[in-house]
Every structure is written in structure tokens, then in C-alpha cells.
Steps between C-alpha positions, in 0.01 A plus 500: 500500500822658375430822307718587201465864396417573135806562283329691216374859522148418380469195726496738796192672355326163460594400855360825641186448290457156659550641850300824458277466190262779606755735653568830322839474335495816287322833530524743209263797509150357516621151401541242775639161396520189715780246483263252340400747228858598411616139497210399273540799265876446465448130420249591230744751354777239504288250308397766248862607449596137438212460255618814318850359453701616802748227592713425803786751541337756264527860619171690537500878547242663728463866405210626710619688808372427851165324474326170575566369149876532555483284812288234328733510199810437715358177640332393176827530310685300767237224500536478121873439550593842366724780623328827580642843413320784681554841339432846637162625377625831358777346289540645151512313170877514442583334833217250464632411155845433645366274777271312259800433278746429783271265692361323193157520662237286325206686652416840647205565733408867486217752512322623191578854611866423427430371149688782321813440715475126439451554127818711487692251715409201281647670194811314390468215752673196352271238657122454524338637813133452583304764691248455780289815533350621827218752458278615216621362169334784307813715546738248342652627170390314187854427395702339777734205480443178691232252595249662737281375786276668754562477876133439574488216250804341661390548862140587571342298219702187573307361794515150359873504570426489874456124457772335715588278205597806297771592752676175411590662165738737680867417431747356748729772637801479733658760722802571276267615220495875442205674662571861405712740303516827691631779283711763671708794380832409339827693502500487119166683484303191398293312760631163615281203591588335832419126486320368809413134551215374717763393754659846505169678552360263763830500692527880500135544599528244781801680650325839493180357651712349775669820617189718463297241688203491261190293570162440340366791707709754308341743254761653268453834327676487161528827310830407335507399131471124451771540234732593789611186686425672834137546397477157335622312806224648716262282296732197494560512875142572606369208294761280668401585857129538425467872561307770313639759256337839451628600156507861378585626153704801618596720794383829349217581740637478852174543686328231292785261574503575872124458525539156340765403755262594781189346338661163423687484833834456325777338706794525257604788275803467266642839396793663324664814647296733276170367638612529862633853439162604356316353799727659759452842343121485529374744763189296579655152509409450866128523423508146356452198725791268426444272798479194275840569341760255629797573273641703214781377276737709291739412221603641161721760671606575855271714713644832619579476872287810562195327348563189709507704820188695407315178419606344830370801692165500316443123501699344787292179491543431127800288407715650224711251303787671320612259226733470203458293188565469130282350228790261437442329837174658619616580855835511679448621855278674750542691825315368804252781586615481864844624388373791292579765763853366553592443134264720291742524206552122470304263275563221748638152458443223248147358501433131581658253256721769346869579545695816412866599462675833445798467267767721345581535128690170511210309653660476845285563808574836659534564876200639689437868436672504159318571175451226243260334258204302633493129406179303558465123535182296543202341328356849454776575248330493161621323185643791304389723215282373219677484166815664639764240589783755517331715764385187685858369514623835631234534770426140605828321569572145620590430861656185640274258312255494208187630670687744724432801276579839646353833405758775454264786565712796390375675816742640755457438872688489824427256784557576867643262757154360578428417135262790430502633144528866400419594141753738342386510140426304188780425261372754252457750787872506567650820363871533420630858533873560450553129562310507831204262526199674656173340605198696377312353796743653749452847347121453495502401868689819581263718296193351670632640829477853361208688649206526261609220263228243420679298230852491361657316209860496381631380163834503326529670161790494252760774545803559278725605787365312802403178322161528669334790677245490781149623417259565788120519479299633794124508566416727799228428751164665436511875561881508531730684260858384450756669277795348315730722704362354825549146372857574397576651842352194674705266279822691572437450871408130479682341204860439396629733232497230231130428575388858444229537231568673170128518415210576737133492397208597725176331390147497642515121497737238366386279209404143589500168319173298492634310803523819707880529490671827409567491125873570489522423130264790427689730735833410343357561153376846598854605599665352192262684266603839640757701304 
């Protein structure tokens, strides 16, 4: 019989539940959920959401953090025909208010421990928004806007909705329907919601699964926020290929995390550079038995070459996939782990079913080795930004025909003669000093070669004479002292005169965003506030 793969994100969960109903799909602390249990619980949630008034195409916010309820909510919302919006669990009321208003969300699923933040966020919302509470309802304020329901009432006490006939109430959905709004930082300071259809998400996930070589035997350790597309797709992909996800709420306690990796015989571990740097600086890392670990992936930012080499020496049998992606298209490229020693500073070539170009300011392809903007083409290219047609038109531009939409990333790359990509800096990381365009990434790469430097970040700050000035932030390795004078001497020996820093800060550690990236906005603000 000819097999046609599912085209909707949640259909992959149902297919895996049919194939492996009793297999563990999700492990979270002491909780262990099978595919059959998650599929059943998400269907019950979908039916309850429909009964409570959620309609096809409605946006539903999930404001819980990493937990089982978030995973069930994702698939329940999709089965109800809705669009899920996963938000970072520590978000404050002002930002939540903006996203509630911007998305027009009709429902928010959240924890009772966040009731004060939700109460503040609902103030001034111009549309009704019902609340589904997870946890003890005794902590909910008396005065809070919106229709309210309890998670347990919608899920655990709805066993009668397991009747196969009830599932027929679920709406018809097609693959061009929106599956998710993924909010990411915007250049204007306000978050922007990237619109992802079922087709976009399934296509991107399928390509990544293909080059990593995932199978139902894989056990993925996911410590990344599910609000971060990198963390979210670990769930999406694993439920497609029938694997198991070990979900953690944070990466604060290294030894606890590493013990879990050993205990659950994890085969895949997605990281960002901060996580790998922390691991590589552990003195007792070799005491852990990582024999089950097959691969590690990295994205979010490029790994320092020194960390790549150290990892390769410690774990020669573990494949390390160096990757590059943007929320606007999920993933762009990856480097074959077999080429890591030859091209450690490359993020590889375009992934399956994706095409890239490097163009100049006029949109013309540049010769190999020259710097230009990265253009991405493929079914992984998302639909644009929710409620922002001007930014969508600027970023997602038409190609040769209607559906040939191309993502103008704003990121600067060069491509060698073999087609391998080298990241030079994001558009907002390009600094213009005395008319010279400087890549912050190039300066950071130079600084990371300085002895004793663990992390480096470079930002451009306004300057009346120079236009912009270079500001450098350094975090030394543990037990090492570095002075501003030493940094300046190193820079004078390794950088062009126009790339020399005007400001140098030595910090114990660099601030991070919830996704584990260095928070350059905070660093830039700290310089601008100084007299």
C-alpha cells in the first residue's frame, strides 16, 4: 500500500500513537507519558477548548514554561484548529500584555502561580480572553477579567471525550492553516510574531530529521525553552519520528542534568554555545558515562573554534552538528560532522529542500568569498510577521512566481568555492565607524583567541564623531584575571585601526537571554547609560 505522510503537525502525534501507543513519548521529572496518553489528553483538551468557544484560526497563548501541560496544550490547540503561541515562562506583565493585544489571543493557558502577572497583562486588553488555569485555583485573585476554566476539568475529568465519536467534532484543517506564532525580538524593541503554517513546520522538521538521521530509537534531551523554536522543534520532530523527549525546565544544575542524560540513555542533545561552554569548563565532566550519546546539535550562535576542538578531543565518537537558522525559516544550513575538523568556522551548506544565495545591496549574487546578505528559499520559509505587513514586505520578498517567496535575512555571510557558508554578523551587528562597515562577529572571533577569554561580545554604540563606536565586553575563564589594558594591547595587535574598541568592560559573566544567547541589548544599554 502506498503511504502518504501526514501533512499536519498533530497528525504526526496521532500516527506515532497508533504505531507506538505504549511507548514513552515524554519524560518530565517523575512524569512518564506514553504516546497514547498524550494523544488522548490533547484530543480531550481540543474538544474542551471547542466547547468553551475556541474556533478555527483562533490564537491560544500557552504561558507555562517547560512542562508536560505545555506539550499537551500545543497538540490540543492544533487539533481544535487553533494557532498556538508559546511564551517564555518568566515573561513579565508588560510584554505579555503587548503579545495578548498584538496576537488577539482568545484564550490563555497558564499557571495559577502566574495569576498576578496575568491580571496585570489583561488590563486594557480590547478583546475578551478566557483563562485556563493549571494548578491550585485557591491562589487566583478575586478580581480578574475573563471567563475561567480549570485544566483538570478540561483534561483529567473529561474521560467521556475518549469516545471515538467525539473526535469527529474536531474541525477540518489543511496544511496552509497557521499552526504557530513564534514571538521573537524585534529591531523596534517590540516582539514580532513569526507566522508558521503546518506545511512550514512539517517541511522544516522533515529536513532536519533527514540530515541528523533520527529514528524511533532516539532519546532527545531538551533543556531549551519551548518558547524558543529550537526547543519547540525537539518535541515536533521527536513526535514525528516516534522518539522520546526528556524535558527539563532549566539548565541551572549541571550535575542533575548530566545524571539525567546518563540515566535515560540520551542519544541526542541540542545545545546553544553557552551550554557547551559550561560543560567544557567542568573539571569532572569525564566522570559521566556518555556512551549512549550519538550527537549534539548547536545553533543560536556559532561555536568558538576552540570549544569545537576541545569537544572533539573529549568526545571523538559523538557527532557535533554545527547549524545556522532563524525563527523566520527555522533552519538554513548545517555542517556535516565529518567536515568539522576541516571547516570548524563554517555553518555548512543549505539543508535538504532549502536553497541559499549571498547577494549585494542591489540584490545581485556576489562572487565566492565576498560578503553579502543571506537569502533563503524553500518551504521552510515562514509566512511573515503577524499584524505587520510593512515588515513582512521588507523581509519576505517575491521571487520568480507567486509562491517563490524569499527570506531576506539581514544576516551577512560569505560562501567559499565549495558552497560552504561562513557567518559574519547579523544586520544589526554590523557597526559603521568612520564610514567603515565592521562585523561585530569578526571582532568577537578575534577576541576569543585571546588567552584566558571565555566569552566575548561586541556592540556598536552611538558616537558624535565616529558615527558609531566599538564597545567590547569580556568574560574571563574561571580563575583568570584580564585587564582592560591587556585587551586593548591584544586588539591593537589583531584588529584594524578602525575596529579598535572605544569601550572595554570586563565582567564575571555576560548577560543571557532566556534562550541562552548573549543579551547584546542589555550590554548596549549599560554603555549608553554611562556619562
